[in-house]
N, C-alpha and C positions, 0 to 999 in steps of 0.2 A: 221613362225607359227608352224613348227612340235613340239618342243618344248613344246610348251602351251597343244596343243593337245594330248600328250604324259601324260601331267599329269593331262589334263582332264579326260583323260581314267579313269587313279586310281586314280579317285576321290580326287586329294591331292589339285590341285588349283580349285578354286570354284568363279565363278562370285556371287556378293554380292549388293543387293541395300541396302543403306542408312539405309532407315525405317525397315529393315528388320536386325536388330542389336539386341543384347541380354542384351542392359544396362540398361532394366526394372525388366528383370529377378533377383530373389532372389540372393543374396551374401552371400558367405563364410563370418564369421569374422576372421579379422587379430587377429596376435597373439599380445599378450600386458604384458608388464613387469615392475617392479621396475627400476627408472632410475634415478641419480644423476644429477641434474641440476647444472650445472656449474657456477661460480660466474663469472658477468661481471666486476669485479673491477679486477678480475685476469686474466680473459683471455679475449681477444678481442671478440669471438662468444660463445655464452653462450649457442647455442642448435647446433644440430648437424643438417647439411642440407643434402638434398637429391644428391648425385652427379650424374651426368649425364655424361654418355659417350662423347664422343670429338664430336664436331659439332652436338649434339642433343638439342633444347631445349624443356623445360616443358610449359604446359600452362592448366587452369584451365576453365571450363566452367564456364562461369559468374553465370548463376543461378543455377545450378544443380552440379558445384564442382566437375566435375568427371576430371580427370586429362588427357590432350593427350600430343604424343608428336609429335616433327618437325624435319624434319632434312634438312635442306637449298639446301645443295649441294643435298642431294641424290634424294629430291622431295619424300620424304616420310613423310605420316602422320599417324598415329596410335594411337589408344587407348590402344597396350598390355605392358604392364610396363617392359618397357624396362633396368629399373633401375636393375632387376633381369639379371644376366648374360647368364643365358640358355635360356631365353626371346628374350634379343636383338641378341644373337649369329643366331636364329630360324628365325629373322627378317632380318638379315643382308643375310643370305643363300637363304632366297626366295627373296629379293631385286635380287643377282644375276643373279637371271631366270629371272627375268621380267625386269631388269634393259634393258636387249638388244633389248628387243622387245617394251617394252616402248619408247625408242628411236624412233622406226620407226613412233611413233604416229605423225599424221601433224602437229599439235596444238604445242604452245611452252610453252605456259599459263597454264600449268598442275599441279595435285600434284598427287603421287599412295600413296591410302589408302587400309594398311596393317593390317587385324587380324589375327595371327596366334592362332593355336590352341596350347594345354596343352601337347598333345600324344607324347609317345617317338618317338624319332628319329627327324626328318624335322617336322613330325606332317602335318596337311594340313594349308591352307590359303585360306582367303576369302578377295578377293579387289576388287577393283572399281577405275577408274581413274577419277578426278575432273577436269572438262573443265572451268575455270576460265573466258576464251574470250566468251565462247558460254553461261556458266551460266547453264550447263548440265552435265550429267554423261555418263561417254564411260567406253566401256570394250576393251579388246585387240583381240576378234575375234567378229562378226557377230553372234546373239543369236535371237533363237525365244523367244516372249514374253512371252511364256508359263514356259520358263527352269527358268525366273525370279520371277515367279508367280504373273506376269503383268495382267491386261486385255486385251482383245481383242481391236486391235486399230480401232477407226474409219476412222483416217484423218493421212496426218503428222502434222497437226497441234495438234490432240490429242494426236500424241509421244511426239512433242516438249514438250506439255505441261507437259506428266507425266515426263519425264527426267528435265523438270525445275524443278517439285516440288521435287526430290529426292535431285536435288543440293541445295535447300535452306533447306532442310530436314537436309543434309551434315552440312549446315554453323549454323543449330542452334546445331546440336551436337558437330560440331568442329569448332569453329566460325575461320575462315583462319586470322593470327593476321597480315599478311603482306600485304592484300589487301585491299584497301581504295573503301569503296562503298557506300561514300556520295552520288554521283548522283543519284542512284539507292532510297536510304532515300529519297531523294526528291520528284523523281515519286511514292513514296509509300505514301509522306503526300500528293498527288494529287490526288492520287488513294481514300484515305482517304474520302478525302473531296467530290469526288465527290459519294462514298456508303453511307455518311452521307444524304447528300440531296434526291438521292433516296429513303432511307429505310423513311425519315421525310417527304417525300410527296407521298409515295406511299406505297398501301397496300399489294401491288403483288412484292414488292421489291426483288429480287432475293441476296441480297447483303447478308454474311454470317456475319454481326455484325449489332447492332443496332446502333440507331445515337449515344446513348451515349456513347456504346462502341469505335466506330470509335471517339470520341472527347477524349476520355480517351487515346486512342492508340497513335494519333497524338500528345498529349502532350507529353505521355512518350518518344516518339519516339524523340521528338525536346529537351528533358530532354536528353536522350543517345548522339544526334549531339554535343549538348553544351558541354559535360562536361564528356564524355565516351570515350574511346580511340578506336581501330580498331574492339578488340572481342570485347566489349561490343556493338558497335553498328551492327556489322555482325552480332551478336546474336539476335538483335531484327528484323533484315533484315530476318535472316533465320525463326524465329517464323512466323511472320506477312504473309511474304508473301508462306510460305507452307499451311497456313491455306487457303489467298485467292484463290493460286495456285488448290486446291483441289475443291474449290468452281466453279472455272471457268469450271473442268474438268465436273464436274456433270453438270453444265450448259450451257455445249456446246461452251463456248466462243472461239469466233473467225470463227465459222461455219456458214455456211447458214438456217440451223435449230438450232441456237443459242435458249436458254429458254429467253423470253421474260419479264415472268412473271409468279412467283413461282405456279400458278395454271394452266400452260401449260404442257402438258404432252407431250415429246420431245422422249423420249426410247419405248412409248408403253406401259409401267406399269400400264396400269389402272385397277382399283379396280373390284372383280369380282361381279355382277350382284346378287341382291339381291336372296337366294334361298327361296322357299315355306315354307320350315319348319322355316326359320325367319323371313318372310311374316307371318305367323302362329302366332307366339311368338309375334310377333309386334303387332298385332290386340289385343292381348290378354293385351299386357302390354300397350295399349293407345298410342302406337303409339312413344313411349320412344325409344326404339332401333331406329329405323329408325334416329330419330334426333341425337343421339350419334354417329350413324356408318357415319354419315355426316361431324360431326365434326372431326373422327377421322380422316376419309378417307383425311379433307381439310388439316392436316397436314403433311400429308404420301402421295403427289401428286407425282405420278410418281418415290414413294418408296426414295421420299427424303424430311428430316426435316430442319426446320431452330429452332436454337434456342429461339427466339422469340416467333414464335409462340406454342414452346411445352411449354416454362414458361408461356404465357398466359392460354392455355388451363390446364394445371394442377392446375393452381391457380382459373379458373373460376370452374372446377371439385368439389376441394378440397372443395368452396364454396358450390356449391349446396349440396356437402355430409355433411356439416356441418348444413346448412339449412333442410338437412335431418333427420339429428338427431334432430334438436328441434320439427319438424314437430311428427317426430316417438313419441316423449315424449309428445308432447299435444295430441295425438291419445289415447296414454296410459291411461292419465288423464281422458280422455274423456270416453274411456271404462269401467274404474272401477267406474266414475260417474253413468254412465247408469246401470251399473250393480246393483248399491245400489239404483236405483231410483225403477227400477220395478220388479216386480212379475212375471212376464210370462217368462217362460221358454224357450221361440222361442227368445224372445228377446234378454235374457240371452245369449244364443248360438248365436247369431250375433254378441252380444258384445263381447265376447271370442273369434271369431275368427279374428276378428278385432284387438285386443288387441296383439293375436298372430301375427297377418301379422306387425303389426305397430314394436312388440321387433324385428323379426325376420329383420325387414329392417334396426332397430337402431344399431345390432349385424354386419350386412352387411356393412351397410354405413361406421359404424366405423371399418370393416377390410381394406374397399377400401380407406379409409381416410390415415391410418397409411400405406399402402402399398405405397401410392402416395410418402408420406413425406419422403420416404427411397431412394426415385430415385433421380439422379441427372437433373443439371438445364440444362446440355448442350444437343447439336445436337444429339452426339454419344450418350448419355444416351438417348435419345428418340430413337435411331433406332434400340439398343437392345432391349429397352421394348416391343418394337412393332413388332421386328421380332421373338421376343418367344413368342408373342400372334397372329401369321401371320399365317393363314391358306393359304395352295396353291388352295384349292378350293374356300373358304369362304371369305379369305382375312381378315378384321377384323370384319366381325358378330360376332363373340364369344366374343370378347373385348365389344360391344358395348352392346350386351346380359348383359353380366356380370354387366357393368355400369348403366344400366339402373334397375335391381332389386330392390336398395333401392326404387327410385320414384315411379316404377311398383305397389310394395307392399304397398306402404303408400297411393297411390290412392285407390287402392283395400281393404284397412284399411276406408278410409273416404268413402268408397261408402258403407261396409256391415255398419260402424257407421248410416251414413244416414238413410240406408232402417231402421235399430233397432231404431234409434232412431225416425226419424219420425210418426212408429209405436207406438211407447209408448207415443208421445204428440198426435196424433188421438185418440188415446184409452182415454187420459185423459179428453181431447176435447169432444168425445162422451158423456164418464161418467157425465162432466160437464152439457153439452148443455140437456142431456134426462130430467133431474129433470124439466128444464126452461118449457121445452114442457109438464109438468105435471100438469104446475100452482104455479111453487113453485117463490113467491116474491121478491127473491134476485136478483140483477143486474148482469147480465152477465158479463159485465167489473168486477165488485170486485169479481164472482167467479172465471175469469180466473188469477184475482191479487192472490189469496189464493192456490189456486190449484197449479198453477205454478211455484212453489216456489222458494229459491233461489239455489238449486242444479240444476235443471232444468235450470234455466237461466245461469249458470255456462257453463253446458254442450252444449248447443247452441252457446254461445261466444268461446268455445273452437272449437268448429267445424267449426265457421265461421273462426276462425284464420287460421285453419289449413289449410281450401280452399281457403282463400289468397293466403299460401306462395305458396302452389300446384299452384297457377296459374300466380302466380308472375315469378316463376321460368318455368312452361312451358312456357307462354309468351316468356321471356326472349329466352327460346331454340327454339321456333318457328321463332324467327327472326333473328338469328344466322344460322337457315337451311334455311330460302327464302333470305338471304344473298349468302351462297353458290352455292343454284339451281340459282341464278341468273349469279353468277361468272361464271358457269359451261356454 
């Protein structure tokens, strides 16, 4: 192993994880030029095929279309373009160094993955070994997990899952054309069936897929099994197994303290307690921030989120923001109506404040609505968005306050509008009733009908409609808040 250590010290031969590939970085455009298309009637071959070096086979990723190459005799897999002579020479030079060391590998069913650089000379080479028997990734020397960028290890089971995840990531990127994993496909179908039933029958399921997704994946996998070859089947297995294994790593699958419900905290990642500032703001905002905080914390239990919960929350919040836009419009109309009704300066000031609150609420709700619409619908998108808005000391309290502003302003607008409207109505009633006490002969009911005209009736109707909308949204949020409290 001294030769490997020498190259390690020179930073030329480096261990790599399949997931750390640069395949998703921007690529340089290839050169192109005019070409003569040869006639198939005059020539047996109408196009120029890519010539491969002796012993090499070319395959393409069935989903992404990226080519990769395998030499069965040398047991080499690579995404480096060996059709270029200098790249092939570099791959062969590195293989001459690694092959004697890999031959000491106790397993016999393996491939060596080499990815060479474009530097001068031999450049550098990233590598890993694919153990098909154990379905894991390996290297030529003992390594600390920090060197590879892997997380701290809880147990041997945790390490096995991490290495298995990397194996399936490799199968997704470079599906092995020579391996038949049909038995694994049948096991995966059974796993998808279990996850489907678990998701359908439990609100706290830790399945990474929804019930509909499990059924779609099962049908697609069966289609690949019936009609596809090794590459297509192994790609499907790589994609699905890597997702399931990621979920199992997060949920401590196979360990005594495994997460049995998505609301269970197993990693000690509890949400911070409400700060005094947050509680004061919550009081001023009619406890709406506390309700939103409970909902955001519910999809971020132990700093883990699920696609189905994220989609449900964003759908509900967007619907509430849409209702908020409608309520703010009604409040604005009611405020303008009241300003036209009254001659009192104080009432007009109150109505103006209510209108300003309603306008601000509408603009803020529209801003949040457009922001949520641009977010993705996957768990990874949810995690990115939440982590950006998460604070180390306050957690998601700032996010909860931000999403509470539209409805808090609407409630404040309704309060100002209610006070000003009640003031105007009481003033009119007093004006109406005062002559009655002076002996005026008109009936009280007729006076009320005449004085409280249609404009005031429209104002009262608008206020009542806004109140009903607010009551419906608040009651729904309170029910969800109570459900989350019961789960905890």
